[in-house]
N, C-alpha and C positions, 0 to 999 in steps of 0.2 A: 359209471353205470353198474359195474360189477358189485361195488359196495352197496349201491341203492337196491339192487336186486336181492343181495344177501339179507339186507335189513328187512325188505318187504316180505321175505319168506317167513320171518318170525312174527306170527300172527297172534300168539297168546302170551300172557305173562310167564307161563311155565317155560315156554320155548325161549323167551328172552332171558330168563334167569339161568337156564341151562347154558345158553350161548355165553352168558357173562362168566359163568364159573369155568368154562373151558376156553377162555379167550386168549391163552398164552401168546400165540403168534399173530393175533389180530392187529391190523394197522390202527394207528391212533384215530383216523377219521371214522373207522367203523365203530370203535369203542365210544367215541363222542356221540355218534348217531344213536347207538344202542342205549347209552345212558339217558338220552333225552326221551327215547321211546319208552323206556322203563318208567321214567317219571310220569309220562302221559297215562300210564296204566293206573298209577296211584296205589298199586299193590304193595303192601308193606314188606312182604318177603323179598320181592324183586328189588325194591328200593334199598332194603337192608343189605343185599348182596353187593350193591355198588358202594355204599357207605363203608362197609366192613373192609373191602379191598383197599379203598383209599386210606382209611385210618391205619390199616395194618402196615402199609408201606411208608407211612409218614406223608405229610402233605407236600407233595412235589408239584412242579409246574403242571405235569400231566394230570395229577390228581385234582388240582384246582380247576382245570378245564373240564374234567369229568363231573365234578360237583356242580359247576355252573350249568352244564348241559342237563344234568339231572334236575336242577332247580327250574330251568326253563320248561322242561316237560311237566313238572309238577304244577307250574303256574298255568299251563294250558288246561290242567285238570282242576284249576281253581283251588290248588293246595299250596301252602308255603312249605319251605324246608322244615320249619319248626313243627308243623302239623304232621309231617310224614316221617321225621327222624327223631329218635329219642334224644332228649336234651343232653344226656351224659356223653353221647357220641358226637352230637352236632356242635356243642359249645366250644370244645377245644379247637375244632377245625375253623370255626368262625373267628375265634380270638386270634389265631395265628394269621388268618386272612386280614384282619384289621391291623395287626402289627406290620404285616408286609406292605399294606397300602400306605401306611403312614411313614414307613422307613424310606428315606431317599436313596439308600444304597442299591436295592434291587433295580433292574432295568425297568424302563417305563412300561414296556409291553407286559411284564409280569404284574406290575402294580395295577395296570388297567384291567387285566384279567381278573384279579381278585376283587376289584371294585364291582365287576359284573356279578360276582358271587354275593357280595354284600348287598347289592341292590335287590337280588332275589330273596335274600333273607328278610330285609325290611324291618328288622328290629330297631329299637331306639338306639342301641349301641352302634349298629352298623350304619344307620342313617347319620349319626353324629360324625362318624368317620368320613362319610361321603361329603357332608356339609363342610367339614374342616378343609378338605382338599379343594372344593369349589372356591373357597375363600383364600387359598394359598397361592398367591401370585408367583411363587418360586417353583411350583410344581410344573413338570413338563406338560406340554400341550396334550399328549396322549392320555396322561393321568387325569387332567382336568376335564377333558372331553368325556372320558368314561364316567367320571363323577357326575358331570352334568346329565348325561344320559340316564344314570342311575336314579336321578331325582324325579324322573318323569311321572311317577304315580303320586307324587306328594302335592297336597293342596296348596302349599306355600311356595311351589316351585317358581312361579313368576316373580314374586317379591324378592326371593333370594338371588335369582339369576340377574334381575335388573339392578339389584344393589351392587353386584360385582361386575356389571357390564364393562365399566371403564378399564378393568384389570384384565379382561379377556383378550387374547390374541385373535386375529381373524379366523383361525381354524376353530378355536373354542366358541367363538360367536356363531359360527355356522351350525355347530351342534346345538347350541343354546336356542337358536332360531327354530330348529326342528322341534325342540321340546316346547317352546313358547307357542308355536303355531298349531300344535296338536290339539289344543282345546280352545273353544271360543273365548272363555273368560281370560285365558292367558294371552291370547292374541290381542284382545282388547286392552289388556294391561300394557302390552308392548307398545301398541299404537298410542295409548295415552301418555306413556313415558316419552315417546318421540314428540308428540304434540306439545308437551310441556317443556321440552328441551333437555330432559334428563338422559336421553339417548339420541345419538346422531342418526338422522334418517339415512345418511350415506352408508351406515353399517348394514342396511337391509338390501340385499342384492335384488336385481330386477325380477328374478324368478320368484322370490319370496313375496315381493311387492305385488306381483300379478296374482299369486295364490291368495293373498289377503283381499285384493280387490274383488276376486271371484268367490269369496268365502260364502258358505251357506248361511251364516249368521248375518242378519241384516245390519246390525250395529257395527260389526267388524268391517263388513264390505263398505258401508257408508263412510266410516272414518278413514279407511284405507284409501278410498277414492279421493278424499280431500288431501291426504298427505302425499300420496303417490299417484298423481294423474297418469292415465294411460299414455305412454309415449307415442309419438307419431310413427307410422309404419316407415321403415327404412329399407331400401333396396340392398340386401345383404351382399349381393354379388358386387355392387359398386364399392362397398367397404373393403371387400377382399382385394379388389383391384387397386384401391387407394394405398394399401399396405404392401403392394408387390415389391416396392423398392427395398423392403426389409430383407429380401432374399439376397440382395447384393451387398449388404452391409456386413462388416466383420463383427461377430458377436463375442461376448465375454461370458464363458460358462459360469464364473463366480457370480456375476450380476444376474445371469439367467436363473440361478438357483434362488435368488431373492425374488425375482419376478414370479417364479413358480409358486412361492409361498404367498407373496403379497397380493397377487391377482386372484388367489383362490383356487389355482389349479390343484394344489395339494389336497383339497377336500374331496376330490373325486378320482385323481389319477396317481397311481403308485410309481415312484421313481426307482431306478435300479438300486439305490442304496437302502431301499425299504421304507423311505418316508412316503406318506400319503395313504390313500385308501382305494380299495378295489370297488369303485362305483362305476367308473368309465374305463376305457382301455388304458393300459399302463403305458408309460413313456417309451418303453422299448418297442412296443407295438407301433406307436406313432412313428418312431424313427425309421422303421422298415418301410413305411408308406412314403417317406420323403418329405422335405421341407415344404414344398408347394401344397401338399395335402394337409399338413399341419396348419399352414396359414389359412387355408379354406375352412378347416374345422374350427379354428379360433373365432372367426368372424361370421361364419354362416353354419353354425353347429347343427342346425336341424334340416339341412338340405338332404342329407342321407343319414338315417339312424338305423343301426342294426337292431333286429328284433329284441335281443337280450339287453339292449340299453334303452328301450322305450320306457317312458315314465308313465306311471299310473297313479291316480288319486283314489284313495280309499276313505270311505266314511264308515265308522263303526257304530254299532248299536248304542254304545255308551257315550256317544257324542264326540269322540276323538276323530281327528282327520290326520291322514298321513300320506305323503307323496314320495314316491321313490321308484326304483326298479324292482322287479320281482327277483329276489335272490334265490328263493327256493319255494317249492310248493308240492303238495301231494293232495290226496283226496280230502283230507280233513283240515289242513293248515296252509297258511301262506306266510312267507317271510319277506318283508319289504326292506330294502336298504336305501337310505337317504344319503345326501351329501354329508361328508364327515364320517362315513362308515357306520352311522347309527342304524341298527337293525331293530325291527319290531315284528314279532311273530304273533299271529292270532288265528283262532279257528275260523274256518270259512263261514260257519253259521252265525258269527258275530259281525260279518260284513253287511252293512246296510246298502252300500252302493260301491261299485268299482268302475272307474272311468279311464279309458286309455286317452292320454293327452296328445298323442300323435307328435310327440317331440321327445327330446332327451332332457336330462336334468341340466345340461350345459346351458349356461346363460348367454343370451345375446347381449350386445352392448359393450363388449370389452374395448371397443374403439374409444370409449369415454375414459378408459383407465390406462391404456397402453400407447406408448410412442412407437415409432418405427424401430428405434434402437432397442426398446424393451423387447420387441418381437425378435429382433436379430439375436439378442442375448439369450432369449428363451430357446431359440432354435440351435444355439451353439452346443 
């Protein structure tokens, strides 16, 4: 709250520029927020102050984060990095970012971070680096997920993602589904690939299938209803009771780690070792609630949903659709976070409709994928 208040007090480009130039003891979260705010102004002097400080210190991990935040702000202003930053200053920074993304030696988190920067650049060179990593089956999931997310604005996103579908892990498929279902023509391409047998229908979770059946585009909704008929209503409390014996079984933590990944828990819940994404409560929070509570949430996830985990469906003026939790918002912008950690920020004025879904992003139907022993292992 203190950081948000401090940023809110900076109401002019001049004040932001002054704060940036006197930032020595400022925490990283403040600087990232300030860089994005400066980008949203589009003021060249303010933007130059950020770029100059990053370039002067060499491109560090912190610098990459700041440039990405600046680029996100510029995008909200409908400007690209290339339009706001002189080529002689920007080119060396982007070249180093492309080299870092392609290099297997840096950790996956850093490579994913620079891919976000390359996506904001959107030049042919940067898009080529993104496409290469989408096609690289050896790349870590976090890297491929960031590359997939970076392809979101490209017209050929559907064909490229579906061509690589068989090489994607469950986590990468989750991110790809978010990108594919964001636009009606991509959603239709996904459904056609499933109908023709080029992609398994089992790869589409129940939540995504429901979203497609309820799609605003009539062609998408009609084909989705044929491929994914609405399931019969099930008494979720009875399912919880059916799995009660799991609480008595001895679980294996190693097998539980595999269940965490294979059942899709990793796409929304962060593990103590840093794996996973902050979309729902982290595993440490679940553990404090006790095994019986975890069991109930696994099979009846929408019985009680905290306000900060309520799902919303957004339709934008450009035809895109996005479903997720509200990660951040202010008077002018909204940031929505979907399964897989994929975030999308957009100005409120571009929102055509916003609908609260009265449920979380957690999928019902895990009883079709988990055995009692799987649950015991997951709880271990």
